[in-house]
C-alpha positions in Angstrom: 0.7 35.7 -41.7 -1.7 38.3 -40.3 -2.5 35.9 -37.4 1.2 35.6 -36.5 1.5 39.4 -36.7 -1.4 39.9 -34.4 0.0 37.5 -31.8 3.4 39.3 -32.0 1.7 42.7 -31.6 -0.2 41.5 -28.5 3.0 40.1 -27.0 4.8 43.4 -27.6 2.0 45.4 -26.1 1.8 43.0 -23.1 5.6 43.3 -22.6 5.4 47.1 -22.8 2.6 47.1 -20.2 4.4 44.9 -17.8 7.6 47.0 -18.1 5.6 50.2 -17.5 3.7 48.6 -14.5 6.9 47.3 -13.0 8.6 50.7 -13.4 5.7 52.6 -11.7 5.5 50.0 -8.9 9.3 50.2 -8.4 9.1 54.0 -8.4 6.4 54.1 -5.7 8.3 51.6 -3.6 11.5 53.5 -3.9 9.8 56.8 -3.0 8.0 55.4 0.0 11.0 53.5 1.4 13.8 55.9 0.7 12.8 59.5 -0.4 10.0 59.8 2.1 12.1 58.5 4.9 15.0 60.8 3.9 12.9 63.9 4.2 11.3 62.7 7.4 14.7 61.9 8.9 15.8 65.5 8.0 12.8 67.0 9.7 12.8 65.0 12.9 15.8 64.8 15.1 16.6 62.0 17.7 15.9 64.4 20.5 12.5 65.5 19.0 11.6 61.9 18.5 12.5 61.0 22.1 10.4 64.0 23.4 7.5 62.9 21.2 7.5 59.3 22.4 7.7 60.5 26.1 4.8 62.9 25.7 2.7 60.2 23.8 3.5 57.5 26.4 2.7 59.9 29.2 -0.7 60.7 27.6 -1.6 57.0 27.3 -0.5 56.4 30.9 -2.7 59.2 32.1 -5.7 58.1 30.0 -5.3 54.6 31.4 -5.1 55.7 35.0 -8.2 57.9 34.7 -10.1 55.4 32.4 -10.4 58.0 29.6 -11.1 56.2 26.3 -8.9 57.4 23.4 -7.9 56.4 19.8 -4.7 57.8 18.3 -3.7 56.9 14.7 -0.2 57.6 13.5 0.4 57.9 9.8 3.3 55.8 8.6 4.1 55.5 4.9 0.6 55.4 3.4 -1.1 58.8 3.2 -4.2 59.1 5.5 -5.5 62.3 4.1 -8.9 60.9 3.2 -9.4 59.9 6.9 -8.0 63.3 8.1 -10.8 64.9 6.0 -13.5 63.0 7.8 -12.8 64.9 11.0 -11.9 68.4 12.2 -8.8 69.3 10.2 -6.2 71.1 12.4 -2.5 71.6 12.4 -0.9 71.8 15.8 2.2 70.3 17.4 1.6 67.3 19.5 1.1 67.9 23.3 -0.6 65.6 25.8 -2.9 68.1 27.5 -4.6 68.9 24.1 -5.4 65.2 23.6 -6.6 64.9 27.2 -9.0 67.8 26.8 -10.4 66.3 23.7 -11.0 62.7 24.9 -12.1 63.4 28.5 -14.8 65.9 27.5 -17.7 63.7 26.5 -19.9 66.7 25.8 -17.6 67.9 23.0 -18.4 66.9 19.4 -14.6 66.2 19.1 -14.8 63.5 21.7 -15.9 60.8 19.2 -13.7 59.2 16.5 -9.9 59.4 16.7 -6.9 61.7 16.4 -4.5 61.4 13.4 -0.9 62.3 13.8 1.5 62.9 10.9 5.1 63.5 11.9 5.1 65.4 15.1 1.8 67.2 14.4 -1.8 66.5 15.2 -3.6 66.7 11.8 -7.2 66.0 12.7 -9.5 65.1 15.6 -12.8 63.2 15.5 -11.8 61.4 12.4 -13.5 58.1 11.4 -12.0 54.9 10.1 -13.2 51.7 8.5 -14.8 49.3 11.0 -13.2 45.9 11.3 -15.7 43.1 11.2 -14.9 39.5 11.8 -17.0 36.7 13.3 -14.3 35.9 15.9 -13.9 39.4 17.2 -14.3 39.5 21.0 -17.6 40.8 22.3 -16.0 43.3 24.6 -14.5 45.1 21.6 -16.2 48.4 21.1 -16.3 50.9 18.2 -12.8 52.2 19.0 -11.3 48.7 19.0 -13.0 47.9 15.7 -11.8 51.2 14.2 -8.2 50.6 15.3 -8.2 47.2 13.7 -10.0 48.5 10.6 -7.5 51.3 9.8 -4.4 49.1 10.6 -5.7 46.2 8.5 -6.2 48.4 5.5 -3.2 50.7 5.8 0.3 50.6 7.4 -0.7 53.0 10.1 -0.2 52.5 13.8 -3.2 52.8 16.1 -3.0 53.4 19.9 -6.1 52.7 21.9 -7.0 53.2 25.6 -10.1 51.3 26.8 -12.5 53.4 28.8 -13.8 50.4 30.7 -10.6 48.5 31.5 -7.9 51.1 31.2 -6.0 48.7 28.9 -3.5 50.3 26.5 -3.4 48.5 23.1 -1.2 49.1 20.0 -2.5 47.8 16.7 -0.4 47.1 13.6 -1.4 45.0 10.6 -4.9 44.4 12.0 -3.6 42.9 15.3 -3.5 44.1 18.8 -0.5 44.1 21.2 -1.3 45.0 24.9 1.1 47.4 26.6 2.0 47.4 30.3 -0.4 50.1 31.6 1.2 50.1 35.0 4.7 51.2 34.0 5.4 54.4 32.0 8.9 53.3 31.2 7.6 50.1 29.6 5.2 52.1 27.4 8.1 54.3 26.4 10.3 51.3 25.4 7.5 49.7 23.4 6.6 52.8 21.5 10.2 53.6 20.8 10.4 50.3 19.0 7.0 50.6 17.2 7.7 54.1 16.0 11.4 53.7 15.1 10.7 54.3 11.4 10.5 58.1 12.4 14.3 58.2 12.6 15.6 55.1 10.8 
């Protein structure tokens, strides 16, 4: 009798745990997919989004032309605060000249690492990310390439990279790279509008 009672108690406890775990998981999912997006949508208008994409695309285009290496990580749904805290924490609205001054000045301590953007604001500079390591990774990939792949393979962030040597513009999501057309600003704008459409969905 006691054996049957113990089994029943275990089953009840297991059921309660699964129900609680399912509730917490659903709550997190619901918050990330709906509540978070609702507040972001209220904060960022379509015109602000368009201006942000144009400024970001223009910065990448300029970096590419001048072969200025850069790494820009954009927070999506997963919080990147722990990576923000690895760099110089700042809060300033996004503008291209600020980024250019950071990445083109190799004498500055803020030149290394990457910039993190949340919403329409730059939250940190010279932040560091997990380094992607894989036996099949191309030899020409440097530390910025590996950092871009590292952060996007471990979070849902979007990483934008400009190669100092080749001038290539790369966009990383889910631990994979997509090369952007570095010769046409309009093409960069169109690609980033699609990649970052979660801002105003």
